[in-house]
TORTI-854054 format. One line per field, with one value per residue (C-alpha): chain; residue number from 0; x, y, z; residue in one letter. Coordinates in pm, 1 decimal. Layout:
% residues N
c	c(A,...)
k	c(NUM,...)
x	c(X,...)
y	c(Y,...)
z	c(Z,...)
r	c(A,...)
//
This chain:
% residues 518
c	c(A,A,A,A,A,A,A,A,A,A,A,A,A,A,A,A,A,A,A,A,A,A,A,A,A,A,A,A,A,A,A,A,A,A,A,A,A,A,A,A,A,A,A,A,A,A,A,A,A,A,A,A,A,A,A,A,A,A,A,A,A,A,A,A,A,A,A,A,A,A,A,A,A,A,A,A,A,A,A,A,A,A,A,A,A,A,A,A,A,A,A,A,A,A,A,A,A,A,A,A,A,A,A,A,A,A,A,A,A,A,A,A,A,A,A,A,A,A,A,A,A,A,A,A,A,A,A,A,A,A,A,A,A,A,A,A,A,A,A,A,A,A,A,A,A,A,A,A,A,A,A,A,A,A,A,A,A,A,A,A,A,A,A,A,A,A,A,A,A,A,A,A,A,A,A,A,A,A,A,A,A,A,A,A,A,A,A,A,A,A,A,A,A,A,A,A,A,A,A,A,A,A,A,A,A,A,A,A,A,A,A,A,A,A,A,A,A,A,A,A,A,A,A,A,A,A,A,A,A,A,A,A,A,A,A,A,A,A,A,A,A,A,A,A,A,A,A,A,A,A,A,A,A,A,A,A,A,A,A,A,A,A,A,A,A,A,A,A,A,A,A,A,A,A,A,A,A,A,A,A,A,A,A,A,A,A,A,A,A,A,A,A,A,A,A,A,A,A,A,A,A,A,A,A,A,A,A,A,A,A,A,A,A,A,A,A,A,A,A,A,A,A,A,A,A,A,A,A,A,A,A,A,A,A,A,A,A,A,A,A,A,A,A,A,A,A,A,A,A,A,A,A,A,A,A,A,A,A,A,A,A,A,A,A,A,A,A,A,A,A,A,A,A,A,A,A,A,A,A,A,A,A,A,A,A,A,A,A,A,A,A,A,A,A,A,A,A,A,A,A,A,A,A,A,A,A,A,A,A,A,A,A,A,A,A,A,A,A,A,A,A,A,A,A,A,A,A,A,A,A,A,A,A,A,A,A,A,A,A,A,A,A,A,A,A,A,A,A,A,A,A,A,A,A,A,A,A,A,A,A,A,A,A,A,A,A,A,A,A,A,A,A,A,A,A,A,A,A,A,A,A,A,A,A,A,A,A,A,A,A,A,A,A,A,A,A,A,A,A,A,A,A,A,A,A,A,A,A,A,A,A,A,A,A,A,A,A,A)
k	c(0,1,2,3,4,5,6,7,8,9,10,11,12,13,14,15,16,17,18,19,20,21,22,23,24,25,26,27,28,29,30,31,32,33,34,35,36,37,38,39,40,41,42,43,44,45,46,47,48,49,50,51,52,53,54,55,56,57,58,59,60,61,62,63,64,65,66,67,68,69,70,71,72,73,74,75,76,77,78,79,80,81,82,83,84,85,86,87,88,89,90,91,92,93,94,95,96,97,98,99,100,101,102,103,104,105,106,107,108,109,110,111,112,113,114,115,116,117,118,119,120,121,122,123,124,125,126,127,128,129,130,131,132,133,134,135,136,137,138,139,140,141,142,143,144,145,146,147,148,149,150,151,152,153,154,155,156,157,158,159,160,161,162,163,164,165,166,167,168,169,170,171,172,173,174,175,176,177,178,179,180,181,182,183,184,185,186,187,188,189,190,191,192,193,194,195,196,197,198,199,200,201,202,203,204,205,206,207,208,209,210,211,212,213,214,215,216,217,218,219,220,221,222,223,224,225,226,227,228,229,230,231,232,233,234,235,236,237,238,239,240,241,242,243,244,245,246,247,248,249,250,251,252,253,254,255,256,257,258,259,260,261,262,263,264,265,266,267,268,269,270,271,272,273,274,275,276,277,278,279,280,281,282,283,284,285,286,287,288,289,290,291,292,293,294,295,296,297,298,299,300,301,302,303,304,305,306,307,308,309,310,311,312,313,314,315,316,317,318,319,320,321,322,323,324,325,326,327,328,329,330,331,332,333,334,335,336,337,338,339,340,341,342,343,344,345,346,347,348,349,350,351,352,353,354,355,356,357,358,359,360,361,362,363,364,365,366,367,368,369,370,371,372,373,374,375,376,377,378,379,380,381,382,383,384,385,386,387,388,389,390,391,392,393,394,395,396,397,398,399,400,401,402,403,404,405,406,407,408,409,410,411,412,413,414,415,416,417,418,419,420,421,422,423,424,425,426,427,428,429,430,431,432,433,434,435,436,437,438,439,440,441,442,443,444,445,446,447,448,449,450,451,452,453,454,455,456,457,458,459,460,461,462,463,464,465,466,467,468,469,470,471,472,473,474,475,476,477,478,479,480,481,482,483,484,485,486,487,488,489,490,491,492,493,494,495,496,497,498,499,500,501,502,503,504,505,506,507,508,509,510,511,512,513,514,515,516,517)
x	c(9317.8,9250.7,9412.7,9586.8,9390.6,9591.8,9555.2,9546.0,9246.3,9037.9,9101.8,9004.9,9210.8,9539.2,9632.0,9883.2,9829.1,10092.5,9948.4,9610.3,9504.9,9183.3,9104.4,8802.0,8532.1,8696.3,8926.3,9175.4,9384.0,9685.1,9734.2,9932.6,9900.6,10068.3,10211.5,10521.0,10391.9,10143.8,9946.2,9909.3,9530.0,9562.5,9819.8,9833.2,10215.9,10350.3,10561.9,10786.6,10928.7,10736.5,10707.1,10557.2,10309.6,9992.5,9717.7,9346.3,9082.3,8834.1,8557.8,8503.9,8289.5,8244.1,8465.2,8338.9,8082.7,8335.0,8349.2,8634.1,8856.6,9132.6,9412.3,9551.1,9899.7,9856.3,10152.7,10194.3,10393.2,10568.0,10481.4,10775.4,10562.5,10696.0,10358.5,10153.2,10004.3,9988.6,10328.1,10219.4,9945.7,9808.4,9797.6,9466.3,9365.5,9188.3,8841.9,8564.5,8771.1,8842.9,8735.6,8926.9,8838.0,8602.0,8530.1,8402.9,8548.5,8346.1,8211.8,8088.1,7924.9,7737.0,7584.3,7495.0,7317.6,7121.0,7010.3,6899.5,6702.0,6517.0,6452.6,6496.3,6663.2,6582.3,6471.2,6804.3,7006.9,6853.2,6917.8,7287.5,7370.5,7261.6,7500.1,7776.5,7772.9,7822.9,7601.2,7342.9,7000.9,7121.1,7422.5,7207.0,6969.3,7272.2,7441.2,7089.6,7078.6,7438.4,7428.9,7106.0,7129.8,6844.2,6798.9,6996.7,6790.0,6627.4,6258.3,6023.5,5697.0,5619.3,5348.1,5230.0,4989.9,4940.2,4976.2,4858.9,5094.6,4792.1,4470.9,4244.7,4502.9,4841.6,4950.8,5246.9,5321.7,5517.4,5658.4,5762.0,5955.6,5693.8,5928.9,6170.4,5924.2,6105.3,6037.0,6199.2,6128.6,5883.1,5748.6,5669.7,5307.4,5052.2,5009.2,5019.5,5296.1,5525.7,5445.5,5484.6,5824.3,5953.3,5801.8,5947.4,6301.0,6250.8,6155.0,6220.4,5907.0,5652.2,5372.7,5239.5,4998.4,4805.0,4464.5,4138.5,4221.6,4271.1,4584.4,4836.8,4669.8,4688.5,5056.6,5144.9,4960.7,5153.6,5502.3,5495.1,5245.6,5374.5,5336.2,5042.0,4828.7,4679.4,4417.0,4420.5,4191.8,4110.9,3984.4,3773.7,3588.8,3557.5,3438.2,3170.7,3042.0,3031.0,2840.2,2563.7,2545.9,2478.7,2208.8,2049.1,2062.4,1898.7,1609.1,1541.0,1196.0,1088.2,1236.9,1037.5,725.2,810.8,856.5,571.3,747.2,665.8,485.3,654.7,490.8,681.7,515.6,705.6,1055.6,1299.7,1460.6,1756.5,1552.1,1301.0,1588.1,1702.8,1335.1,1325.4,1634.2,1512.9,1182.8,1414.8,1652.1,1361.6,1195.4,1526.9,1545.7,1172.5,1268.7,1595.3,1429.1,1150.4,1375.6,1573.9,1258.0,1180.1,1507.4,1709.0,2096.9,2281.1,2465.5,2151.1,1998.9,2306.0,2259.0,1896.7,1900.7,2227.2,2325.2,2675.7,2729.4,2786.8,2471.1,2261.6,2431.7,2352.7,1982.3,1944.0,2138.2,1913.6,2203.9,2032.0,1715.9,1852.2,1832.6,1662.6,1893.3,1795.2,2104.6,2175.5,2119.1,2307.0,1965.1,1911.3,2033.8,1861.6,1517.6,1365.0,1448.7,1303.8,985.0,945.9,1010.3,760.3,506.0,565.6,461.0,794.5,741.8,991.7,1289.5,1534.7,1433.5,1481.9,1813.8,1940.3,1845.8,2015.7,2323.2,2317.6,2304.5,2618.7,2465.2,2692.1,2473.2,2336.1,1998.2,1893.8,1882.1,1653.8,1441.5,1392.7,1274.7,1016.8,880.1,858.6,684.2,415.6,335.6,324.1,55.4,-182.7,-127.2,-118.7,139.9,278.5,409.8,670.1,825.2,1171.8,1342.9,1717.0,1983.7,2086.3,2427.8,2235.8,1991.5,2302.1,2461.2,2158.8,2098.6,2456.5,2540.5,2434.8,2070.2,2184.7,2338.0,2019.9,1765.5,1390.4,1309.7,1605.4,1494.2,1152.0,1290.1,1517.8,1212.5,992.1,1272.5,1337.6,964.1,907.7,1231.7,1320.2,1574.6,1778.1,1778.1,1928.4,2191.6,2294.3,2329.6,2521.3,2771.6,2803.1,2865.6,3154.1,3302.2,3296.7,3438.5,3742.7,3794.1,3756.3,3972.5,3713.2,3811.1,3567.4,3270.3,3358.5,3195.1,2862.6,2878.1,2908.7,2627.5,2411.0,2511.4,2470.6,2086.2,2072.6,2110.2,2502.1,2533.7,2780.6,3012.5,2970.7,3071.3,3368.4,3473.4,3417.4,3651.5,3934.3,3832.4,4187.5,4338.1,4034.1,4088.0,4458.6,4360.7,4149.8,4415.3,4741.3,4894.6,5032.0,4840.8,4888.7,4867.7,5239.4,5239.2,4959.8,5167.4,5465.3,5235.4,5132.0,5511.6,5565.3,5309.8,5450.2,5800.6,5642.0,5471.2,5807.3,5931.9,5620.4,5524.2,5818.0,6039.1,6103.5,6058.4,6443.0,6459.7,6162.4,6280.8,6628.4,6477.9,6239.3,6506.1,6794.3,6605.3,6556.4)
y	c(3842.6,3675.2,3342.7,3242.9,2967.6,2661.5,2432.9,2135.8,2273.4,2204.6,1847.2,1579.8,1560.1,1341.9,1442.5,1689.9,1881.2,1809.1,2008.2,2115.1,2197.1,2209.7,1911.9,2023.5,2111.7,1942.2,2054.9,1784.2,1797.3,1564.1,1442.2,1204.8,1076.1,1304.3,999.3,799.4,453.4,201.8,-36.9,-400.2,-460.0,-829.4,-850.3,-469.1,-442.8,-85.6,-97.8,177.6,-10.4,110.5,-137.0,84.6,349.9,374.4,629.7,642.6,881.8,977.8,1235.2,1490.7,1789.2,2039.3,2352.8,2682.5,2528.8,2249.5,1865.1,1799.7,1483.3,1384.5,1205.9,1003.5,883.0,578.6,351.6,-19.2,-149.1,-468.7,-663.9,-764.4,-1003.8,-1347.9,-1513.7,-1289.8,-1424.2,-1092.0,-985.4,-653.5,-437.2,-92.9,197.4,257.8,610.4,764.4,606.9,847.7,983.5,741.1,371.8,105.2,80.8,376.2,602.8,879.6,1034.1,972.3,1327.5,1310.4,962.0,1110.6,1364.9,1116.2,904.0,1179.7,1286.2,936.9,923.2,1255.2,1212.4,870.5,770.4,991.9,1308.6,1295.7,1221.9,1528.0,1740.8,1596.6,1693.0,2056.6,2029.9,1903.4,1583.5,1302.6,1005.9,816.1,688.8,339.3,471.3,669.2,368.0,149.3,378.8,394.2,11.9,-11.0,227.4,88.6,-17.8,-173.8,11.6,-170.4,0.7,-249.6,-294.7,-257.9,-86.1,-134.1,-67.0,-297.5,-240.9,-343.3,-116.2,-167.5,-241.4,-246.3,-190.2,-516.1,-725.0,-715.6,-583.2,-578.5,-504.1,-208.2,-221.5,82.7,155.6,377.6,504.5,621.0,714.7,515.5,240.7,-71.3,-310.1,-366.0,-737.1,-862.0,-957.6,-943.4,-1322.9,-1424.0,-1668.1,-1396.7,-1150.7,-1448.5,-1537.8,-1161.5,-1109.0,-1443.9,-1315.1,-1007.1,-1138.8,-805.3,-659.7,-582.5,-386.8,-450.3,-185.1,-308.2,-242.1,-449.3,-720.5,-1069.8,-1175.7,-941.8,-1043.7,-1399.1,-1360.1,-1146.6,-1408.7,-1691.1,-1540.5,-1308.9,-1440.9,-1217.6,-881.2,-656.7,-611.5,-256.9,-205.6,128.8,395.1,553.4,229.9,164.4,496.0,425.9,77.0,211.2,473.2,209.2,-14.0,268.4,309.5,-62.6,-24.5,234.3,22.7,-261.9,-27.4,126.5,-31.7,96.3,442.2,443.2,365.7,634.2,917.3,795.6,731.8,369.8,391.7,500.0,608.9,516.2,788.1,1044.3,897.4,1001.4,763.0,695.8,667.0,418.8,201.3,200.4,127.9,-159.7,-299.6,-241.4,-463.7,-749.2,-727.1,-717.2,-1021.1,-1209.4,-1098.6,-1231.0,-1568.4,-1611.2,-1531.4,-1793.8,-2062.9,-1959.9,-1974.9,-2295.2,-2438.9,-2464.9,-2436.8,-2162.6,-2384.8,-2523.6,-2184.4,-2090.7,-2364.7,-2329.8,-1937.3,-1894.0,-1611.3,-1574.3,-1706.4,-1341.7,-1213.4,-1482.6,-1422.4,-1059.1,-1113.2,-1366.1,-1139.7,-836.1,-622.8,-584.5,-389.4,-62.0,-186.9,124.7,422.1,763.0,964.0,1304.1,1569.0,1896.5,2075.8,1987.6,2304.4,2498.9,2353.8,2598.5,2866.9,2659.5,2625.3,2990.0,3039.0,2772.9,2930.2,3274.0,3134.2,3047.2,2690.6,2682.6,2446.5,2649.9,2983.7,2827.9,2682.3,3027.6,3190.4,2907.4,2975.5,3335.1,3215.2,3004.8,2664.2,2461.9,2167.4,2102.0,2193.1,1816.4,1823.8,2124.0,1992.0,1659.1,1850.3,2061.8,1749.0,1553.5,1875.6,1891.8,1544.4,1576.9,1849.4,1604.4,1346.7,1305.8,1582.6,1314.2,1113.8,1369.8,1313.6,1158.9,948.7,1027.8,763.3,552.6,754.0,1086.9,960.5,830.7,1167.3,1358.5,1176.4,1209.2,1565.1,1864.7,1959.8,2330.2,2257.8,2092.2,2276.3,2280.8,1992.9,1774.2,1824.1,1706.6,1399.5,1307.9,1366.4,1122.7,864.0,873.0,854.2,556.8,359.4,376.1,73.1,314.0,574.9,326.6,218.0,574.2,624.2,302.9,411.1,768.6,595.3,403.1,707.6,902.4,579.5,601.3,984.1,957.8,653.5,485.1,114.6,15.7,102.8,-153.3,-462.3,-300.4,-133.8,-472.1,-614.7,-336.9,-345.0,-721.0,-668.4,-371.4,-313.7,-293.3,-644.1,-754.6,-467.5,-558.1,-924.3,-803.5,-581.4,-905.2,-1132.7,-865.0,-714.2,-728.3,-525.8,-266.2,-231.1,-175.9,97.9,270.8,281.1,250.6,589.2,402.0,361.8,288.7,672.0,692.2,369.4,533.2,842.0,628.3,469.0,808.2,871.6,532.4,597.3,934.7,772.8,499.6,782.3,967.3,644.2,593.9,281.1,84.1,58.4,-275.8,-347.5,-323.8,10.8,150.5,19.2,171.9,503.4,503.9,397.4,588.4,919.1,921.3)
z	c(-18582.3,-18917.0,-18990.9,-19297.5,-19528.1,-19579.4,-19866.3,-19617.6,-19462.2,-19777.6,-19769.5,-19505.4,-19194.4,-19203.9,-19553.1,-19708.8,-20021.6,-20281.4,-20578.0,-20718.4,-21075.5,-21289.2,-21527.4,-21726.2,-21518.7,-21220.7,-20938.2,-20900.0,-20570.6,-20532.9,-20155.9,-19920.2,-19580.6,-19346.2,-19129.1,-19185.8,-19064.3,-19151.2,-18934.4,-19058.2,-19076.4,-19001.9,-18699.5,-18617.6,-18631.7,-18720.8,-19042.6,-19184.5,-19474.9,-19793.1,-20067.1,-20339.4,-20408.4,-20611.8,-20677.3,-20599.2,-20715.0,-20460.5,-20485.8,-20220.2,-20153.5,-20416.5,-20416.9,-20571.7,-20796.6,-20921.0,-20866.5,-20649.1,-20722.7,-20467.1,-20617.9,-20312.3,-20321.9,-20118.3,-20007.6,-19974.0,-19678.2,-19596.3,-19272.7,-19074.1,-18830.2,-18863.8,-18783.2,-19005.7,-19314.3,-19493.0,-19611.4,-19796.6,-19716.3,-19826.9,-19582.9,-19379.9,-19315.8,-19015.5,-18940.0,-19041.7,-19327.1,-19601.0,-19609.4,-19783.4,-20152.4,-20097.1,-20410.9,-20186.5,-19861.1,-19556.8,-19532.5,-19890.8,-19832.1,-19516.5,-19741.2,-20009.6,-19736.0,-19593.8,-19947.9,-20013.8,-19687.0,-19748.3,-20120.4,-20234.6,-20556.3,-20862.4,-20684.9,-20483.3,-20782.8,-20949.0,-20662.2,-20612.2,-20970.5,-20887.1,-20576.2,-20802.9,-20633.8,-20899.0,-20788.2,-20956.1,-20816.0,-20783.4,-20579.0,-20348.3,-20273.5,-20227.9,-19976.7,-19777.1,-19768.2,-19673.7,-19380.8,-19255.0,-18880.4,-18697.3,-18343.2,-18063.6,-17798.0,-17525.2,-17607.9,-17313.2,-17478.8,-17838.4,-18076.7,-18366.5,-18629.8,-19009.6,-19321.7,-19675.0,-19955.0,-20170.0,-19996.6,-19964.2,-20116.1,-19949.2,-19594.2,-19386.2,-19016.9,-18839.4,-18515.0,-18319.3,-17983.9,-17813.7,-17544.4,-17801.1,-18064.2,-18315.4,-18596.2,-18488.6,-18801.0,-19084.2,-19127.3,-19449.2,-19375.8,-19102.9,-19027.3,-18653.0,-18702.3,-18847.4,-18548.5,-18301.7,-18411.4,-18390.2,-18053.9,-17914.0,-18016.0,-17770.9,-17447.4,-17267.5,-17409.1,-17121.6,-17293.5,-17645.8,-17775.5,-18069.1,-18259.2,-18194.8,-18437.6,-18313.9,-18505.5,-18316.2,-17972.7,-18032.4,-18137.4,-17834.7,-17593.8,-17731.8,-17758.4,-17458.0,-17211.2,-16934.2,-17155.7,-17090.9,-17399.1,-17452.9,-17713.5,-17917.5,-17757.2,-18089.2,-18234.7,-17929.1,-17969.2,-18337.6,-18297.8,-18049.4,-18289.3,-18564.3,-18333.8,-18273.1,-18665.1,-18694.5,-18426.8,-18639.1,-18952.9,-18768.5,-18669.4,-19014.0,-19038.4,-18685.0,-18764.9,-19099.8,-18908.3,-18645.5,-18904.4,-19124.7,-19438.5,-19464.2,-19806.8,-20115.3,-20434.7,-20746.1,-20943.5,-20718.9,-20791.8,-21047.5,-21283.2,-21067.8,-20752.5,-20938.1,-21020.9,-20664.7,-20532.3,-20777.2,-20637.2,-20287.6,-20367.8,-20493.1,-20188.5,-19957.2,-20119.3,-20075.8,-19738.9,-19656.5,-19809.5,-19601.9,-19285.7,-19365.6,-19434.6,-19115.2,-18890.5,-19033.0,-18886.8,-19208.3,-19146.7,-19320.7,-19544.2,-19699.5,-19720.9,-19926.1,-20149.9,-20204.4,-20253.8,-20437.0,-20187.7,-20026.8,-19675.0,-19565.2,-19686.0,-19527.8,-19192.5,-19225.0,-19296.4,-19012.9,-18761.2,-18878.9,-19020.2,-19374.3,-19308.7,-19450.6,-19812.6,-19966.9,-19904.6,-20038.1,-20153.9,-20026.9,-20279.3,-20356.2,-20332.3,-19987.7,-19820.9,-20080.8,-20038.1,-19802.0,-20053.7,-20340.5,-20147.8,-20111.5,-20481.3,-20563.6,-20322.1,-20502.2,-20824.1,-21002.7,-21157.0,-21413.0,-21361.9,-21585.6,-21417.6,-21081.0,-21184.6,-21300.0,-20991.7,-20786.4,-20971.6,-20875.9,-20508.5,-20539.4,-20657.5,-20846.6,-20955.9,-21299.3,-21452.7,-21440.7,-21052.4,-21048.8,-21329.8,-21150.6,-20821.2,-21025.2,-21181.4,-20845.9,-20701.7,-20973.3,-20930.3,-20544.1,-20580.4,-20750.0,-20475.0,-20099.1,-19958.7,-19697.2,-19968.6,-20039.6,-19703.2,-19759.3,-19478.5,-19417.8,-19440.9,-19139.5,-19122.2,-19124.6,-18855.4,-18648.2,-18681.8,-18580.7,-18284.5,-18153.1,-18218.0,-18010.0,-18039.1,-18055.9,-18402.8,-18556.5,-18766.1,-18655.8,-18922.3,-18797.0,-18434.7,-18523.9,-18698.1,-18408.7,-18166.7,-18379.2,-18386.2,-17999.9,-17926.4,-18158.9,-18115.5,-17756.5,-17776.7,-18006.5,-17737.2,-17493.2,-17725.5,-17781.4,-17395.4,-17361.1,-17629.5,-17487.5,-17135.7,-17305.3,-17458.1,-17122.4,-16927.5,-17184.8,-17140.4,-16750.9,-16730.8,-16522.7,-16541.3,-16242.7,-16466.1,-16747.9,-16592.6,-16517.2,-16863.1,-17026.7,-16833.9,-16954.0,-17313.6,-17350.4,-17342.1,-17594.1,-17956.9,-17940.7,-17792.4,-18057.1,-17975.0,-17594.7,-17684.2,-17870.9,-17570.9,-17318.7,-17549.3,-17518.8,-17182.9,-17026.7,-17333.1,-17323.3,-16940.1,-16987.4,-17253.0,-17007.1,-16724.7,-16904.5,-17066.2,-17367.1,-17701.6,-18056.2,-18177.9,-18246.4,-18437.0,-18657.0,-18704.7,-18822.3,-19072.8,-19218.8,-19246.8,-19411.0,-19670.2,-19737.7,-19815.1,-20026.9,-20244.2,-20289.1,-20444.9,-20657.0,-20446.8,-20578.5,-20280.8,-20128.3,-19748.9,-19667.9,-19844.5,-19670.4,-19333.5,-19411.0,-19475.3,-19186.9,-18924.2,-19070.0,-19087.5,-18703.7)
r	c(M,Q,Q,A,L,H,R,S,S,L,V,P,R,G,F,V,V,E,S,A,Y,Y,E,G,D,K,A,V,I,E,I,R,A,S,G,S,V,G,L,C,P,L,C,G,T,V,S,R,R,V,H,S,R,Y,R,R,R,V,T,D,L,P,L,S,G,R,I,V,Q,L,L,V,V,A,R,R,F,R,C,D,A,V,L,C,R,R,Q,I,F,T,E,R,F,A,E,G,V,L,A,P,S,A,R,R,T,A,R,L,D,S,I,V,H,H,L,G,L,A,L,G,G,R,P,A,A,G,F,A,K,R,L,M,L,P,V,S,K,D,T,L,L,R,V,V,R,R,R,S,R,A,P,A,D,P,L,R,V,I,G,I,D,D,W,A,W,R,R,N,H,R,Y,A,S,I,I,C,N,L,E,R,R,R,V,V,T,L,L,P,D,R,E,P,A,T,A,Q,A,W,L,A,A,H,P,T,I,A,I,V,A,R,D,R,G,G,G,Y,G,E,A,A,A,K,A,L,P,H,A,V,Q,V,A,D,R,W,H,L,M,E,N,A,S,R,A,F,L,D,A,V,R,K,S,M,R,Q,I,R,S,A,I,G,A,T,T,I,D,P,E,L,L,T,A,A,E,R,L,Q,Y,E,G,Y,L,R,R,D,E,A,N,A,T,I,L,S,L,S,K,G,G,M,P,I,K,Q,I,V,R,Q,T,G,H,S,R,G,L,V,R,Q,V,I,R,G,E,R,H,D,V,F,R,T,R,E,S,S,L,D,Q,H,L,P,W,L,D,D,Q,W,A,A,G,C,R,N,G,A,E,L,W,R,R,L,R,A,R,G,F,R,G,S,L,R,V,V,G,E,W,T,T,R,R,R,R,A,E,K,T,D,V,E,T,L,H,R,I,P,S,A,R,T,I,A,R,L,M,T,V,G,R,D,T,L,S,K,A,E,T,V,T,V,A,A,V,E,A,G,V,P,A,L,V,E,A,R,E,I,I,A,E,F,H,L,M,I,R,R,R,A,A,A,E,L,S,P,W,I,E,R,A,R,A,S,L,V,A,S,F,A,R,G,V,T,S,D,E,A,A,V,R,A,A,I,T,S,P,W,S,N,G,Q,T,E,G,Q,I,T,R,L,K,L,V,R,R,Q,M,Y,G,R,G,K,I,D,L,L,Q,A,R,L,I,G,A,E)
//
């Protein structure tokens, strides 16, 4: 059975409709409270003595494509309590319906709040205009800030990490409740003192998941000495892979000797490669000077003063981290080289013709690239064929040595075999890193100490020292189910929110949008 539609059902509960009419493009509904008494907000005394009446204009949800404005006939009551300081008060309406001095009903304010959370300021204002909700971008952001509430859940397991306001210039910190998968707060920087002060104010925290940086670990150790620190497993895997890449870079001289590419003929180089080769010679000369001064017992500070190089560069040279100073760039022709060799052997020696044929095969490079290859090939025919051999970059060699052999081409397999035969220390480093990855995947914490002892005597000794200095957190990362992956996901969401606001949201607004949306 159908029920009749009453006018009072169109307005918030607790009100009675007196009249309704159109005023331009607005629908104006005059209403009053259905109750006959008022409750003093100061002392709580019930009063029936009406002092006067006044009218309030309040915006409500739209109706039939029109803006709805409620004309509320509100009353003022007299308070009869002898000890109450307030003699006259305005009537209050039901909680969650209409707040004191509000210009919007609670149900409309809730929609405005969610629009601000989802879209921000200006985009939400444009969308609200289409929904017939008259609200400005400043009001939207003000509502989001006002209704922001910090989570009150007790914290036991948290994740902490940094995020960039502006990369390489300014950073802040994010803290998440890993049990509830919620953002807890945003800190304005990533200084250890700031993190320590926040952690000290939350003594119930028992587990802190963090990255491999020392700042958060130091802050957690000082503020929560009883808490278990867990290093992020993804960062451990990534740091191990980077350690192997550094080992390859340190071994580039031996790799060149093993592959047979120790000599470079400048006549075979293109203009760009010749500039790079000249820079390589200058850097190699600087390396030799720094190494000779260091072997003579000169301290780093004096070497910096005498050579004019930075302290960081001098340290890299002394530690053997700056051998790979001549890096050949990957060419867009690499995947087409076998076909070009066949065409050259068939008698096609014209660069423009080769380029046109390559274009028909899907090549998107320029004529200059093919022309340089043909020029280099003509010069190579007049010299020793072995000088045409080019050594891959350190990153390429590291990739070739770690991927499956069934995915390599014949030339790549020969290159890897030559490196493995000529630089056995690099093969040992690869095995050590593979054991570390496998140890984390298997959750075999008992293998960590023997692994550290073996890694200390290899090319990845620096990575082993880092693991040793943070051994407790690394061991917890292997055995604990907690990790910082959730925090990384929240950082991705934070970056999306910042981009929606064109990077202009302050930290309180970012925090309000992140927390309010959960």
